[in-house]
N, C-alpha and C positions, 0 to 999 in steps of 0.2 A: 504570468500568474501573480507575481509580487505586486502588481498594480492594485490588487484587491485590498491591500493593507490600508491604503489611503481612504477606502470606502467605509472601513469599519474602525478607523482610528479612534474615534471618540469612545466607542464601547470598549476597545482594547485598553486605552489609556485609563479609563475609569475603573477597570477591574483590578482587584488586589491579588488575584491568583490566576495563573494560566495552567490549564490542564490540556496536555496533548495526549495522543494515543499512548505513547510511552515517554518516559523522561529521556530527552535527547542528549544525555551526557556521554562522556568518553567511555564509560563502562558499557552502555548500551551499544554504542557504535562498534566497540571492540568485539563484544559478544556476537553481534550480527555478522561481522566480518569473519570471525573464526568459524561460526556455524555454517557459513557458505562454502567452506573449503574442506577437502579431505586432509586430515593431518597424519594419516598412516601411509602405507604403500599404495593405497588405492588411487587410481587416476580416472579422469573422465573417459579416456580411451579404453580403459579396461571394463567399463560398465555399459557402454553403448556399442551398437554395431558399427562396423567400418563405414557403412553407407551414411549413417547419421553423423558420425564423427566428421566425415568429409564435408557434409552440409554445414555442420557447426563451424568448421574452419573457414568456409566460404563466407558465412555471415560475419564471423569475427574479423576477417580481413576487411569487409566493407565498413566495419566499425573501427578500423585501425587498432584492433586488438591482436596481440601476438599469440602464437600457440602456447607459449610459456605461461601467459596470463590466464588462459582458460584451462590448462592441463589439470589442475587440481580442484577446479570448481565442481560442486555437486550439480546434478542435472536440474534440480528445482531452482538453484541459485542462478544458473546460467539462463534458464528460461525467464526469470524475473529481470535479469540484466538486459536481455534481448528485447524485453517488452517496453523498456524505457528509451525514448528518443536518443540516438547516438550523439547528436550535436547539442544536447541540452547544456546550457551554460548557467552560471550563477548559483545562488543558494536556494535550496528547496523552501517552499513557503512556510512549512511548519518549523523548520530550523531557523528561519529568519524571525518568526514570531518568538521562538524560544530565546534567541539571542537578544531580541528587543526587551523581552521580559526580564532577563538577567540584568541588563543595563538599567532598567527601571526599578530593580530590586523587588520584583513581584515574587510571590510564593509560587513554587512550581510543583506540579503533580502529574502523574501518568495514570491513565485509566486501565492500562494493561501492563503486564510485566513483559520485558523484552523476550523472555523465554516463551511466553504464550504466543507472541507473534511469530517467533521462529518456528515453533512446533506446528503451526498451521501447515507448513510444508515439510519441515525436517522429519516429522514422524511418518510421513508417507512411505509406503513400500517403494523399493527401488523401481519396480515396474511402473508404478504410477508416475514417479518423477521423470522417468525416461519418456513416457507417453506425453507428458506435459511439454517436455523439451522438444519432442518431435513435432507436436502440434504447433508450437511456437516457431520453429524453424521452417516448417512447410508453409506456414501462413505469415511469414515475416513481413512481407510487403503490405498485406492486408491489415495486419496488426498495427503497422506504422501509420497507415492511413486512418485507422480507427482512433489512434492516439491523437492525431490532429483534430479529428471530429470531437473527441472527448474534451480536449482543451477548449474547443469552440463552445461546446455545451456548458462547460464550466464558467467561462467568462460571461456567457449569456444567462447564467444562473438557472439553467434548464435541467432540473433534477430528473424529470421524466425522460428526457432525451438521453441522459447519462445511463439511467437504469436500463433503457431499451438497448442501448449500445452494448452494455455488458451482456445482455441475453443473447445478442447476435455474435459476440466474440467467439472465435474458434476454441479458445481455451476454456470456455464455459459451455457453449452449445454442443460441442463435439467431444467433451471430455468423458472419461470412463463412466462416471456417475455424476451427472450434473447436479442433482439435488445434494449429494454429500459434499461435493466441491463447494457449491455456493453456500451451503450451511456452514462449513468450516471457515471459509474465507470471509463471509459477510455476516450472516444471520446470527450465528452463535456469538460472534464478537459484538454485534449490536446489543444483544441482551446483556452481556457482561458489562459493556461500557455504560449503558443506560442505568443499570443497577449501581454501578460504582460512582455515577454522577450524584447519587442521592445526598450524601453528606455535604457535598459542595453546594448543591442547589439549596439545601435547607439553610446553610450558612449565608449563601448569596455572594454577590460581587465576584463571580468567577467567569472567566472567558474560556470556553472549550473550543479546541481546534482538532477536528477529526476529518478523515477522508470523506469527501462528499458522497461517495457511493454508500456510506453508512446511513445517510439521511432519508432517502425516499423509500416508498413501499409500505405495505401493511406491517412489515416486520422491521422497518427502518427505525432509527433512533427517535425521529420526530414523532411518529405515531406511537411508539412505545411510551414516550414521555407523556403524550396526551392521555393514554390509558392509565397512567399513574396520577392523573389529575392536574397536570400542568397545562397552561395555556401557551400556545406557540404563536409568536408574533414575528413576522418578517421585518427586518430593519434595513435590508439591502437586497 
């Protein structure tokens, strides 16, 4: 994934400001880590069935995670963890861009607050969180294969392929209320980010880095910006 940086280096180097989805500072990282864990007497084992817990342990073992590591994780957090490739190495792309921007003394901004991102899942009822975890565990191998396909579509810059894959994912196509889920996870955030881009777009000289699934579709950021009067030009 990091190979894409060399393709957009001239645009990145020329920008005076980098805007990521959230500011990737220590406060954001700590807040996310804290939100993912139970801090009281609650444990994962106490909120899911014995059958699901055993399935979770089996997946955790495959990922070289101990029972102690997962025991205090909230269901939504564990579902998100299991959705990421277990053998992923290196620095995430957005964090690498953020680090490079700091070294280049660029201005930094976030289009969302970390609390807003966390609340996409943290405010769900426990029943919904458990259902998401169950879907993730029951379809673990399929989700892993889809992640490989997703990375393929990403490197090929195929936004339509990525969007279609999302629609076919068990955690969206089979979830309790697909429309509410997709709206909370993607569409509402698209609208928020497109609106918060405005002052930076008017000033100019800003490089935005957001998840690629926020770009395609009639309610994607690209189309939203077009409806606001901006012309979109592909540079890579």
